[in-house]
PDB file of N, CA, C and O in Angstrom:
ATOM      1  N   MET A   1     175.219 -30.040  19.673  1.00  0.00           N
ATOM      2  CA  MET A   1     175.439 -29.207  20.715  1.00  0.00           C
ATOM      3  C   MET A   1     174.417 -28.159  20.778  1.00  0.00           C
ATOM      4  O   MET A   1     173.869 -27.833  19.725  1.00  0.00           O
ATOM      5  N   ALA A   2     174.070 -27.555  21.948  1.00  0.00           N
ATOM      6  CA  ALA A   2     173.122 -26.555  22.058  1.00  0.00           C
ATOM      7  C   ALA A   2     174.004 -25.171  22.812  1.00  0.00           C
ATOM      8  O   ALA A   2     174.698 -25.325  23.816  1.00  0.00           O
ATOM      9  N   VAL A   3     173.849 -24.061  22.232  1.00  0.00           N
ATOM     10  CA  VAL A   3     174.631 -22.900  22.760  1.00  0.00           C
ATOM     11  C   VAL A   3     173.571 -21.818  23.098  1.00  0.00           C
ATOM     12  O   VAL A   3     172.598 -21.623  22.370  1.00  0.00           O
ATOM     13  N   LYS A   4     173.776 -21.216  24.090  1.00  0.00           N
ATOM     14  CA  LYS A   4     172.803 -19.937  24.339  1.00  0.00           C
ATOM     15  C   LYS A   4     173.883 -18.832  25.177  1.00  0.00           C
ATOM     16  O   LYS A   4     174.654 -19.133  26.088  1.00  0.00           O
ATOM     17  N   GLU A   5     173.708 -17.711  24.668  1.00  0.00           N
ATOM     18  CA  GLU A   5     174.295 -16.514  25.350  1.00  0.00           C
ATOM     19  C   GLU A   5     173.296 -15.878  26.251  1.00  0.00           C
ATOM     20  O   GLU A   5     172.201 -15.560  25.787  1.00  0.00           O
ATOM     21  N   THR A   6     173.569 -15.678  27.437  1.00  0.00           N
ATOM     22  CA  THR A   6     172.648 -15.071  28.409  1.00  0.00           C
ATOM     23  C   THR A   6     173.408 -14.048  29.299  1.00  0.00           C
ATOM     24  O   THR A   6     174.576 -13.811  28.991  1.00  0.00           O
ATOM     25  N   THR A   7     172.907 -13.469  30.287  1.00  0.00           N
ATOM     26  CA  THR A   7     173.426 -12.606  31.285  1.00  0.00           C
ATOM     27  C   THR A   7     173.049 -13.145  32.674  1.00  0.00           C
ATOM     28  O   THR A   7     171.936 -13.622  32.893  1.00  0.00           O
ATOM     29  N   ILE A   8     173.990 -13.057  33.583  1.00  0.00           N
ATOM     30  CA  ILE A   8     173.668 -13.380  34.870  1.00  0.00           C
ATOM     31  C   ILE A   8     172.818 -12.475  35.495  1.00  0.00           C
ATOM     32  O   ILE A   8     173.273 -11.353  35.717  1.00  0.00           O
ATOM     33  N   GLY A   9     171.506 -12.769  35.874  1.00  0.00           N
ATOM     34  CA  GLY A   9     170.610 -11.849  36.317  1.00  0.00           C
ATOM     35  C   GLY A   9     170.518 -11.634  37.625  1.00  0.00           C
ATOM     36  O   GLY A   9     170.074 -10.556  38.021  1.00  0.00           O
ATOM     37  N   ASN A  10     170.906 -12.587  38.483  1.00  0.00           N
ATOM     38  CA  ASN A  10     170.935 -12.471  40.132  1.00  0.00           C
ATOM     39  C   ASN A  10     172.208 -11.565  40.391  1.00  0.00           C
ATOM     40  O   ASN A  10     173.345 -11.800  39.984  1.00  0.00           O
ATOM     41  N   THR A  11     171.763 -10.402  41.204  1.00  0.00           N
ATOM     42  CA  THR A  11     172.702  -9.487  41.511  1.00  0.00           C
ATOM     43  C   THR A  11     173.789  -9.966  42.465  1.00  0.00           C
ATOM     44  O   THR A  11     174.875  -9.392  42.553  1.00  0.00           O
ATOM     45  N   SER A  12     173.430 -11.113  43.223  1.00  0.00           N
ATOM     46  CA  SER A  12     174.449 -11.827  43.906  1.00  0.00           C
ATOM     47  C   SER A  12     175.540 -12.632  43.109  1.00  0.00           C
ATOM     48  O   SER A  12     176.552 -13.085  43.644  1.00  0.00           O
ATOM     49  N   GLY A  13     175.248 -12.758  41.842  1.00  0.00           N
ATOM     50  CA  GLY A  13     176.150 -13.683  40.852  1.00  0.00           C
ATOM     51  C   GLY A  13     175.937 -14.908  41.109  1.00  0.00           C
ATOM     52  O   GLY A  13     174.885 -15.337  41.581  1.00  0.00           O
ATOM     53  N   LEU A  14     177.112 -15.707  40.761  1.00  0.00           N
ATOM     54  CA  LEU A  14     177.162 -17.060  40.891  1.00  0.00           C
ATOM     55  C   LEU A  14     177.719 -17.361  42.416  1.00  0.00           C
ATOM     56  O   LEU A  14     178.893 -17.224  42.759  1.00  0.00           O
ATOM     57  N   HIS A  15     176.721 -17.763  43.193  1.00  0.00           N
ATOM     58  CA  HIS A  15     177.087 -18.084  44.585  1.00  0.00           C
ATOM     59  C   HIS A  15     176.692 -19.398  44.944  1.00  0.00           C
ATOM     60  O   HIS A  15     176.055 -20.068  44.131  1.00  0.00           O
ATOM     61  N   ALA A  16     176.998 -19.866  46.094  1.00  0.00           N
ATOM     62  CA  ALA A  16     176.887 -21.388  46.476  1.00  0.00           C
ATOM     63  C   ALA A  16     175.406 -21.916  46.304  1.00  0.00           C
ATOM     64  O   ALA A  16     175.217 -23.037  45.833  1.00  0.00           O
ATOM     65  N   ARG A  17     174.456 -21.178  46.654  1.00  0.00           N
ATOM     66  CA  ARG A  17     173.013 -21.676  46.585  1.00  0.00           C
ATOM     67  C   ARG A  17     172.611 -22.053  45.082  1.00  0.00           C
ATOM     68  O   ARG A  17     172.196 -23.163  44.749  1.00  0.00           O
ATOM     69  N   PRO A  18     172.780 -21.064  44.303  1.00  0.00           N
ATOM     70  CA  PRO A  18     171.946 -21.380  42.778  1.00  0.00           C
ATOM     71  C   PRO A  18     173.289 -22.366  42.147  1.00  0.00           C
ATOM     72  O   PRO A  18     173.036 -23.198  41.275  1.00  0.00           O
ATOM     73  N   VAL A  19     174.467 -22.224  42.575  1.00  0.00           N
ATOM     74  CA  VAL A  19     175.350 -23.228  42.036  1.00  0.00           C
ATOM     75  C   VAL A  19     175.188 -24.595  42.380  1.00  0.00           C
ATOM     76  O   VAL A  19     175.319 -25.467  41.521  1.00  0.00           O
ATOM     77  N   ALA A  20     174.895 -24.880  43.651  1.00  0.00           N
ATOM     78  CA  ALA A  20     174.496 -26.084  44.084  1.00  0.00           C
ATOM     79  C   ALA A  20     173.320 -26.634  43.632  1.00  0.00           C
ATOM     80  O   ALA A  20     173.202 -27.859  43.585  1.00  0.00           O
ATOM     81  N   MET A  21     172.249 -25.740  43.220  1.00  0.00           N
ATOM     82  CA  MET A  21     171.027 -26.268  42.577  1.00  0.00           C
ATOM     83  C   MET A  21     171.382 -26.664  41.078  1.00  0.00           C
ATOM     84  O   MET A  21     170.826 -27.641  40.579  1.00  0.00           O
ATOM     85  N   ILE A  22     172.159 -26.031  40.470  1.00  0.00           N
ATOM     86  CA  ILE A  22     172.516 -26.222  39.030  1.00  0.00           C
ATOM     87  C   ILE A  22     173.304 -27.670  39.009  1.00  0.00           C
ATOM     88  O   ILE A  22     173.005 -28.555  38.207  1.00  0.00           O
ATOM     89  N   VAL A  23     174.232 -27.784  39.880  1.00  0.00           N
ATOM     90  CA  VAL A  23     175.078 -29.131  40.051  1.00  0.00           C
ATOM     91  C   VAL A  23     174.195 -30.264  40.238  1.00  0.00           C
ATOM     92  O   VAL A  23     174.287 -31.301  39.581  1.00  0.00           O
ATOM     93  N   GLU A  24     173.325 -30.046  41.157  1.00  0.00           N
ATOM     94  CA  GLU A  24     172.360 -31.282  41.756  1.00  0.00           C
ATOM     95  C   GLU A  24     171.522 -31.540  40.407  1.00  0.00           C
ATOM     96  O   GLU A  24     171.575 -32.641  39.860  1.00  0.00           O
ATOM     97  N   HIS A  25     170.761 -30.505  39.900  1.00  0.00           N
ATOM     98  CA  HIS A  25     169.825 -30.764  38.795  1.00  0.00           C
ATOM     99  C   HIS A  25     170.540 -31.569  37.569  1.00  0.00           C
ATOM    100  O   HIS A  25     170.002 -32.513  36.992  1.00  0.00           O
ATOM    101  N   LEU A  26     171.636 -31.134  37.304  1.00  0.00           N
ATOM    102  CA  LEU A  26     172.428 -31.701  36.195  1.00  0.00           C
ATOM    103  C   LEU A  26     172.845 -33.085  36.395  1.00  0.00           C
ATOM    104  O   LEU A  26     173.130 -33.811  35.442  1.00  0.00           O
ATOM    105  N   LYS A  27     172.888 -33.470  37.614  1.00  0.00           N
ATOM    106  CA  LYS A  27     172.921 -34.976  37.994  1.00  0.00           C
ATOM    107  C   LYS A  27     171.800 -35.758  37.429  1.00  0.00           C
ATOM    108  O   LYS A  27     171.972 -36.944  37.145  1.00  0.00           O
ATOM    109  N   THR A  28     170.724 -35.203  37.259  1.00  0.00           N
ATOM    110  CA  THR A  28     169.592 -35.943  36.726  1.00  0.00           C
ATOM    111  C   THR A  28     169.494 -36.011  35.177  1.00  0.00           C
ATOM    112  O   THR A  28     168.685 -36.746  34.611  1.00  0.00           O
ATOM    113  N   LEU A  29     170.271 -35.288  34.597  1.00  0.00           N
ATOM    114  CA  LEU A  29     170.244 -35.113  33.063  1.00  0.00           C
ATOM    115  C   LEU A  29     171.502 -35.820  32.424  1.00  0.00           C
ATOM    116  O   LEU A  29     172.559 -35.985  33.033  1.00  0.00           O
ATOM    117  N   ASP A  30     171.288 -36.180  31.249  1.00  0.00           N
ATOM    118  CA  ASP A  30     172.317 -36.785  30.399  1.00  0.00           C
ATOM    119  C   ASP A  30     172.921 -35.881  29.464  1.00  0.00           C
ATOM    120  O   ASP A  30     172.804 -35.958  28.241  1.00  0.00           O
ATOM    121  N   ALA A  31     173.641 -34.931  30.167  1.00  0.00           N
ATOM    122  CA  ALA A  31     174.245 -33.814  29.264  1.00  0.00           C
ATOM    123  C   ALA A  31     175.437 -33.328  29.938  1.00  0.00           C
ATOM    124  O   ALA A  31     175.501 -33.302  31.168  1.00  0.00           O
ATOM    125  N   LYS A  32     176.451 -32.915  29.134  1.00  0.00           N
ATOM    126  CA  LYS A  32     177.702 -32.229  29.685  1.00  0.00           C
ATOM    127  C   LYS A  32     177.595 -30.667  29.385  1.00  0.00           C
ATOM    128  O   LYS A  32     177.534 -30.221  28.240  1.00  0.00           O
ATOM    129  N   VAL A  33     177.579 -29.984  30.392  1.00  0.00           N
ATOM    130  CA  VAL A  33     177.385 -28.460  30.127  1.00  0.00           C
ATOM    131  C   VAL A  33     178.555 -27.708  30.568  1.00  0.00           C
ATOM    132  O   VAL A  33     179.129 -28.163  31.558  1.00  0.00           O
ATOM    133  N   GLU A  34     179.009 -26.684  30.054  1.00  0.00           N
ATOM    134  CA  GLU A  34     180.044 -25.871  30.326  1.00  0.00           C
ATOM    135  C   GLU A  34     179.608 -24.247  30.143  1.00  0.00           C
ATOM    136  O   GLU A  34     178.945 -23.828  29.194  1.00  0.00           O
ATOM    137  N   ILE A  35     179.997 -23.625  30.983  1.00  0.00           N
ATOM    138  CA  ILE A  35     179.869 -22.043  30.892  1.00  0.00           C
ATOM    139  C   ILE A  35     180.998 -21.335  30.827  1.00  0.00           C
ATOM    140  O   ILE A  35     181.941 -21.469  31.606  1.00  0.00           O
ATOM    141  N   TYR A  36     180.935 -20.439  29.754  1.00  0.00           N
ATOM    142  CA  TYR A  36     181.909 -19.533  29.486  1.00  0.00           C
ATOM    143  C   TYR A  36     181.808 -18.133  29.812  1.00  0.00           C
ATOM    144  O   TYR A  36     180.778 -17.513  29.547  1.00  0.00           O
ATOM    145  N   LYS A  37     182.891 -17.539  30.418  1.00  0.00           N
ATOM    146  CA  LYS A  37     182.692 -16.119  30.684  1.00  0.00           C
ATOM    147  C   LYS A  37     184.114 -15.640  30.136  1.00  0.00           C
ATOM    148  O   LYS A  37     185.189 -16.000  30.614  1.00  0.00           O
ATOM    149  N   GLY A  38     183.950 -14.775  29.065  1.00  0.00           N
ATOM    150  CA  GLY A  38     185.232 -14.514  28.482  1.00  0.00           C
ATOM    151  C   GLY A  38     186.269 -15.583  28.197  1.00  0.00           C
ATOM    152  O   GLY A  38     185.925 -16.517  27.472  1.00  0.00           O
ATOM    153  N   GLU A  39     187.293 -15.556  28.604  1.00  0.00           N
ATOM    154  CA  GLU A  39     188.294 -16.674  28.248  1.00  0.00           C
ATOM    155  C   GLU A  39     188.113 -17.805  29.375  1.00  0.00           C
ATOM    156  O   GLU A  39     188.665 -18.901  29.272  1.00  0.00           O
ATOM    157  N   LYS A  40     187.445 -17.515  30.259  1.00  0.00           N
ATOM    158  CA  LYS A  40     187.299 -18.683  31.569  1.00  0.00           C
ATOM    159  C   LYS A  40     186.171 -19.831  31.030  1.00  0.00           C
ATOM    160  O   LYS A  40     185.274 -19.518  30.246  1.00  0.00           O
ATOM    161  N   LYS A  41     186.306 -20.904  31.446  1.00  0.00           N
ATOM    162  CA  LYS A  41     185.403 -21.998  31.229  1.00  0.00           C
ATOM    163  C   LYS A  41     185.174 -22.713  32.483  1.00  0.00           C
ATOM    164  O   LYS A  41     186.138 -23.040  33.176  1.00  0.00           O
ATOM    165  N   ALA A  42     183.853 -23.009  32.864  1.00  0.00           N
ATOM    166  CA  ALA A  42     183.629 -23.796  33.923  1.00  0.00           C
ATOM    167  C   ALA A  42     182.899 -25.001  33.669  1.00  0.00           C
ATOM    168  O   ALA A  42     181.926 -24.901  32.921  1.00  0.00           O
ATOM    169  N   ASN A  43     183.182 -26.116  34.149  1.00  0.00           N
ATOM    170  CA  ASN A  43     182.156 -27.216  34.117  1.00  0.00           C
ATOM    171  C   ASN A  43     181.066 -27.071  35.130  1.00  0.00           C
ATOM    172  O   ASN A  43     181.252 -26.845  36.326  1.00  0.00           O
ATOM    173  N   ALA A  44     179.798 -27.237  34.478  1.00  0.00           N
ATOM    174  CA  ALA A  44     178.686 -26.967  35.263  1.00  0.00           C
ATOM    175  C   ALA A  44     178.349 -28.077  36.309  1.00  0.00           C
ATOM    176  O   ALA A  44     177.557 -27.937  37.241  1.00  0.00           O
ATOM    177  N   ALA A  45     179.001 -29.100  36.044  1.00  0.00           N
ATOM    178  CA  ALA A  45     178.897 -30.317  37.136  1.00  0.00           C
ATOM    179  C   ALA A  45     179.713 -30.233  38.247  1.00  0.00           C
ATOM    180  O   ALA A  45     179.732 -31.149  39.069  1.00  0.00           O
ATOM    181  N   SER A  46     180.438 -29.171  38.376  1.00  0.00           N
ATOM    182  CA  SER A  46     181.348 -28.880  39.548  1.00  0.00           C
ATOM    183  C   SER A  46     181.152 -27.536  40.217  1.00  0.00           C
ATOM    184  O   SER A  46     181.303 -26.448  39.661  1.00  0.00           O
ATOM    185  N   ILE A  47     180.764 -27.759  41.598  1.00  0.00           N
ATOM    186  CA  ILE A  47     180.593 -26.479  42.274  1.00  0.00           C
ATOM    187  C   ILE A  47     181.767 -25.696  42.275  1.00  0.00           C
ATOM    188  O   ILE A  47     181.630 -24.496  42.040  1.00  0.00           O
ATOM    189  N   MET A  48     182.976 -26.177  42.511  1.00  0.00           N
ATOM    190  CA  MET A  48     184.341 -25.421  42.545  1.00  0.00           C
ATOM    191  C   MET A  48     184.607 -24.767  41.217  1.00  0.00           C
ATOM    192  O   MET A  48     185.208 -23.694  41.165  1.00  0.00           O
ATOM    193  N   SER A  49     184.174 -25.385  40.142  1.00  0.00           N
ATOM    194  CA  SER A  49     184.591 -24.807  38.890  1.00  0.00           C
ATOM    195  C   SER A  49     183.612 -23.698  38.625  1.00  0.00           C
ATOM    196  O   SER A  49     184.028 -22.678  38.075  1.00  0.00           O
ATOM    197  N   LEU A  50     182.263 -23.813  38.991  1.00  0.00           N
ATOM    198  CA  LEU A  50     181.397 -22.722  38.730  1.00  0.00           C
ATOM    199  C   LEU A  50     181.759 -21.383  39.699  1.00  0.00           C
ATOM    200  O   LEU A  50     181.715 -20.210  39.328  1.00  0.00           O
ATOM    201  N   LEU A  51     182.055 -21.779  40.768  1.00  0.00           N
ATOM    202  CA  LEU A  51     182.324 -20.692  41.809  1.00  0.00           C
ATOM    203  C   LEU A  51     183.725 -19.858  41.213  1.00  0.00           C
ATOM    204  O   LEU A  51     183.807 -18.630  41.223  1.00  0.00           O
ATOM    205  N   ALA A  52     184.755 -20.733  40.720  1.00  0.00           N
ATOM    206  CA  ALA A  52     185.851 -20.160  40.359  1.00  0.00           C
ATOM    207  C   ALA A  52     185.692 -19.120  39.139  1.00  0.00           C
ATOM    208  O   ALA A  52     186.498 -18.221  38.899  1.00  0.00           O
ATOM    209  N   LEU A  53     184.505 -19.393  38.400  1.00  0.00           N
ATOM    210  CA  LEU A  53     184.213 -18.581  37.185  1.00  0.00           C
ATOM    211  C   LEU A  53     184.197 -17.154  37.643  1.00  0.00           C
ATOM    212  O   LEU A  53     184.612 -16.240  36.930  1.00  0.00           O
ATOM    213  N   GLY A  54     183.728 -16.987  38.799  1.00  0.00           N
ATOM    214  CA  GLY A  54     183.626 -15.591  39.434  1.00  0.00           C
ATOM    215  C   GLY A  54     182.549 -14.746  38.729  1.00  0.00           C
ATOM    216  O   GLY A  54     182.730 -13.544  38.531  1.00  0.00           O
ATOM    217  N   GLY A  55     181.355 -15.426  38.327  1.00  0.00           N
ATOM    218  CA  GLY A  55     180.343 -14.683  37.727  1.00  0.00           C
ATOM    219  C   GLY A  55     179.569 -13.680  38.590  1.00  0.00           C
ATOM    220  O   GLY A  55     179.117 -14.084  39.661  1.00  0.00           O
ATOM    221  N   VAL A  56     179.388 -12.480  38.240  1.00  0.00           N
ATOM    222  CA  VAL A  56     178.715 -11.643  38.937  1.00  0.00           C
ATOM    223  C   VAL A  56     177.511 -11.118  38.175  1.00  0.00           C
ATOM    224  O   VAL A  56     177.398 -11.411  36.985  1.00  0.00           O
ATOM    225  N   GLY A  57     176.504 -10.278  38.846  1.00  0.00           N
ATOM    226  CA  GLY A  57     175.157 -10.008  38.286  1.00  0.00           C
ATOM    227  C   GLY A  57     175.535  -9.042  37.060  1.00  0.00           C
ATOM    228  O   GLY A  57     176.316  -8.105  37.224  1.00  0.00           O
ATOM    229  N   GLY A  58     174.934  -9.323  35.819  1.00  0.00           N
ATOM    230  CA  GLY A  58     175.402  -8.444  34.602  1.00  0.00           C
ATOM    231  C   GLY A  58     176.278  -8.953  33.853  1.00  0.00           C
ATOM    232  O   GLY A  58     176.433  -8.497  32.720  1.00  0.00           O
ATOM    233  N   ASP A  59     177.046 -10.011  34.320  1.00  0.00           N
ATOM    234  CA  ASP A  59     178.042 -10.633  33.364  1.00  0.00           C
ATOM    235  C   ASP A  59     177.591 -11.408  32.194  1.00  0.00           C
ATOM    236  O   ASP A  59     176.785 -12.313  32.407  1.00  0.00           O
ATOM    237  N   ALA A  60     178.002 -11.181  30.960  1.00  0.00           N
ATOM    238  CA  ALA A  60     177.635 -12.071  29.869  1.00  0.00           C
ATOM    239  C   ALA A  60     178.337 -13.341  29.988  1.00  0.00           C
ATOM    240  O   ALA A  60     179.529 -13.393  30.292  1.00  0.00           O
ATOM    241  N   VAL A  61     177.535 -14.487  29.728  1.00  0.00           N
ATOM    242  CA  VAL A  61     178.157 -15.757  29.708  1.00  0.00           C
ATOM    243  C   VAL A  61     177.629 -16.623  28.483  1.00  0.00           C
ATOM    244  O   VAL A  61     176.633 -16.217  27.883  1.00  0.00           O
ATOM    245  N   GLU A  62     178.153 -17.607  28.153  1.00  0.00           N
ATOM    246  CA  GLU A  62     177.731 -18.414  27.024  1.00  0.00           C
ATOM    247  C   GLU A  62     177.515 -19.854  27.650  1.00  0.00           C
ATOM    248  O   GLU A  62     178.480 -20.299  28.272  1.00  0.00           O
ATOM    249  N   ILE A  63     176.486 -20.568  27.575  1.00  0.00           N
ATOM    250  CA  ILE A  63     176.235 -21.934  28.037  1.00  0.00           C
ATOM    251  C   ILE A  63     176.115 -22.864  26.860  1.00  0.00           C
ATOM    252  O   ILE A  63     175.279 -22.749  25.963  1.00  0.00           O
ATOM    253  N   HIS A  64     177.151 -23.914  26.968  1.00  0.00           N
ATOM    254  CA  HIS A  64     177.239 -24.946  25.975  1.00  0.00           C
ATOM    255  C   HIS A  64     176.759 -26.195  26.650  1.00  0.00           C
ATOM    256  O   HIS A  64     177.113 -26.460  27.799  1.00  0.00           O
ATOM    257  N   ALA A  65     175.889 -27.036  25.896  1.00  0.00           N
ATOM    258  CA  ALA A  65     175.409 -28.212  26.382  1.00  0.00           C
ATOM    259  C   ALA A  65     175.477 -29.308  25.405  1.00  0.00           C
ATOM    260  O   ALA A  65     175.257 -29.012  24.231  1.00  0.00           O
ATOM    261  N   ASP A  66     175.737 -30.479  25.695  1.00  0.00           N
ATOM    262  CA  ASP A  66     175.957 -31.465  24.666  1.00  0.00           C
ATOM    263  C   ASP A  66     175.548 -32.811  25.298  1.00  0.00           C
ATOM    264  O   ASP A  66     175.997 -33.170  26.386  1.00  0.00           O
ATOM    265  N   GLY A  67     174.631 -33.580  24.533  1.00  0.00           N
ATOM    266  CA  GLY A  67     174.195 -34.776  25.095  1.00  0.00           C
ATOM    267  C   GLY A  67     172.606 -34.903  24.697  1.00  0.00           C
ATOM    268  O   GLY A  67     172.049 -33.991  24.085  1.00  0.00           O
ATOM    269  N   PRO A  68     171.946 -36.049  25.072  1.00  0.00           N
ATOM    270  CA  PRO A  68     170.559 -36.174  24.727  1.00  0.00           C
ATOM    271  C   PRO A  68     169.730 -35.444  25.477  1.00  0.00           C
ATOM    272  O   PRO A  68     168.582 -35.299  25.057  1.00  0.00           O
ATOM    273  N   ASP A  69     170.120 -34.827  26.741  1.00  0.00           N
ATOM    274  CA  ASP A  69     169.376 -33.800  27.354  1.00  0.00           C
ATOM    275  C   ASP A  69     169.840 -32.410  27.297  1.00  0.00           C
ATOM    276  O   ASP A  69     169.552 -31.610  28.186  1.00  0.00           O
ATOM    277  N   ALA A  70     170.506 -32.120  26.337  1.00  0.00           N
ATOM    278  CA  ALA A  70     171.209 -30.866  26.078  1.00  0.00           C
ATOM    279  C   ALA A  70     170.187 -29.661  26.307  1.00  0.00           C
ATOM    280  O   ALA A  70     170.303 -28.776  27.154  1.00  0.00           O
ATOM    281  N   GLU A  71     169.181 -29.810  25.389  1.00  0.00           N
ATOM    282  CA  GLU A  71     168.183 -28.596  25.596  1.00  0.00           C
ATOM    283  C   GLU A  71     167.662 -28.413  26.846  1.00  0.00           C
ATOM    284  O   GLU A  71     167.629 -27.258  27.271  1.00  0.00           O
ATOM    285  N   ALA A  72     167.159 -29.493  27.672  1.00  0.00           N
ATOM    286  CA  ALA A  72     166.698 -29.348  29.065  1.00  0.00           C
ATOM    287  C   ALA A  72     167.798 -28.814  29.955  1.00  0.00           C
ATOM    288  O   ALA A  72     167.486 -27.991  30.816  1.00  0.00           O
ATOM    289  N   ALA A  73     168.925 -29.161  29.843  1.00  0.00           N
ATOM    290  CA  ALA A  73     170.015 -28.692  30.707  1.00  0.00           C
ATOM    291  C   ALA A  73     170.234 -27.299  30.356  1.00  0.00           C
ATOM    292  O   ALA A  73     170.344 -26.486  31.273  1.00  0.00           O
ATOM    293  N   LEU A  74     170.317 -26.891  29.055  1.00  0.00           N
ATOM    294  CA  LEU A  74     170.561 -25.361  28.691  1.00  0.00           C
ATOM    295  C   LEU A  74     169.348 -24.582  29.170  1.00  0.00           C
ATOM    296  O   LEU A  74     169.524 -23.420  29.536  1.00  0.00           O
ATOM    297  N   ALA A  75     168.246 -25.067  29.200  1.00  0.00           N
ATOM    298  CA  ALA A  75     167.089 -24.326  29.498  1.00  0.00           C
ATOM    299  C   ALA A  75     167.166 -23.978  31.105  1.00  0.00           C
ATOM    300  O   ALA A  75     166.939 -22.859  31.565  1.00  0.00           O
ATOM    301  N   PHE A  76     167.528 -25.139  31.875  1.00  0.00           N
ATOM    302  CA  PHE A  76     167.672 -25.038  33.322  1.00  0.00           C
ATOM    303  C   PHE A  76     168.521 -24.007  33.826  1.00  0.00           C
ATOM    304  O   PHE A  76     168.234 -23.087  34.592  1.00  0.00           O
ATOM    305  N   VAL A  77     169.857 -24.359  33.161  1.00  0.00           N
ATOM    306  CA  VAL A  77     170.953 -23.400  33.626  1.00  0.00           C
ATOM    307  C   VAL A  77     170.622 -22.003  33.267  1.00  0.00           C
ATOM    308  O   VAL A  77     170.883 -21.171  34.135  1.00  0.00           O
ATOM    309  N   ASP A  78     170.093 -21.573  32.150  1.00  0.00           N
ATOM    310  CA  ASP A  78     169.781 -20.360  31.728  1.00  0.00           C
ATOM    311  C   ASP A  78     168.650 -19.848  32.640  1.00  0.00           C
ATOM    312  O   ASP A  78     168.674 -18.688  33.051  1.00  0.00           O
ATOM    313  N   LYS A  79     167.658 -20.704  32.961  1.00  0.00           N
ATOM    314  CA  LYS A  79     166.760 -20.084  33.994  1.00  0.00           C
ATOM    315  C   LYS A  79     167.316 -19.763  35.440  1.00  0.00           C
ATOM    316  O   LYS A  79     166.851 -18.878  36.159  1.00  0.00           O
ATOM    317  N   MET A  80     168.411 -20.624  35.789  1.00  0.00           N
ATOM    318  CA  MET A  80     168.895 -20.268  37.115  1.00  0.00           C
ATOM    319  C   MET A  80     169.985 -19.066  37.057  1.00  0.00           C
ATOM    320  O   MET A  80     170.204 -18.347  38.031  1.00  0.00           O
ATOM    321  N   LEU A  81     170.584 -18.938  35.922  1.00  0.00           N
ATOM    322  CA  LEU A  81     171.447 -17.740  35.829  1.00  0.00           C
ATOM    323  C   LEU A  81     170.623 -16.536  35.733  1.00  0.00           C
ATOM    324  O   LEU A  81     171.082 -15.469  36.141  1.00  0.00           O
ATOM    325  N   ASN A  82     169.468 -16.606  35.241  1.00  0.00           N
ATOM    326  CA  ASN A  82     168.548 -15.425  35.001  1.00  0.00           C
ATOM    327  C   ASN A  82     167.750 -14.991  36.207  1.00  0.00           C
ATOM    328  O   ASN A  82     167.238 -13.875  36.285  1.00  0.00           O
ATOM    329  N   ALA A  83     167.652 -16.057  37.288  1.00  0.00           N
ATOM    330  CA  ALA A  83     166.845 -15.838  38.506  1.00  0.00           C
ATOM    331  C   ALA A  83     167.134 -14.617  39.239  1.00  0.00           C
ATOM    332  O   ALA A  83     168.295 -14.499  39.631  1.00  0.00           O
ATOM    333  N   HIS A  84     166.450 -13.839  39.460  1.00  0.00           N
ATOM    334  CA  HIS A  84     166.838 -12.697  40.319  1.00  0.00           C
ATOM    335  C   HIS A  84     166.705 -12.835  41.768  1.00  0.00           C
ATOM    336  O   HIS A  84     167.099 -11.991  42.573  1.00  0.00           O
ATOM    337  N   GLU A  85     166.108 -13.985  42.075  1.00  0.00           N
ATOM    338  CA  GLU A  85     166.257 -14.552  43.590  1.00  0.00           C
ATOM    339  C   GLU A  85     166.851 -15.729  43.458  1.00  0.00           C
ATOM    340  O   GLU A  85     166.786 -16.363  42.405  1.00  0.00           O
ATOM    341  N   THR A  86     167.560 -16.190  44.622  1.00  0.00           N
ATOM    342  CA  THR A  86     168.356 -17.438  44.601  1.00  0.00           C
ATOM    343  C   THR A  86     167.391 -18.733  44.547  1.00  0.00           C
ATOM    344  O   THR A  86     167.962 -19.798  44.314  1.00  0.00           O
ATOM    345  N   GLY A  87     166.177 -18.757  44.711  1.00  0.00           N
ATOM    346  CA  GLY A  87     165.319 -19.866  44.604  1.00  0.00           C
ATOM    347  C   GLY A  87     164.847 -20.206  43.197  1.00  0.00           C
ATOM    348  O   GLY A  87     164.304 -21.285  42.961  1.00  0.00           O
ATOM    349  N   ALA A  88     165.063 -19.254  42.239  1.00  0.00           N
ATOM    350  CA  ALA A  88     164.396 -19.255  40.964  1.00  0.00           C
ATOM    351  C   ALA A  88     163.003 -19.392  41.055  1.00  0.00           C
ATOM    352  O   ALA A  88     162.316 -19.407  40.033  1.00  0.00           O
TER     353      ALA A  88
END
C-alpha cells in the first residue's frame, strides 16, 4: 500500500470537474484508492463519495492506494488535488 499526505491546492476544492477526471483516470489503473480527510473516508472511484468528502482548498488529506498500479494512482490523484487550475 502506498500512502501520501497532501493538501488540496485548488481553491475551489473537490468539485465536479477534477473529481470526474480522477474517477475516469482511475478506471484505467489497477488500484483501489481512498482519500481521508480527518475522520471522513472517500472511495476515489466514486464521484459521489469524493464530493461528499467536502474537501476545500487548503484541507489536509491522506491518499491511500493499493494494487499493482498503486504508485501511478497515488501520483495522479496527488497531482489533481494539488492542481491550482481545474485542468491540472
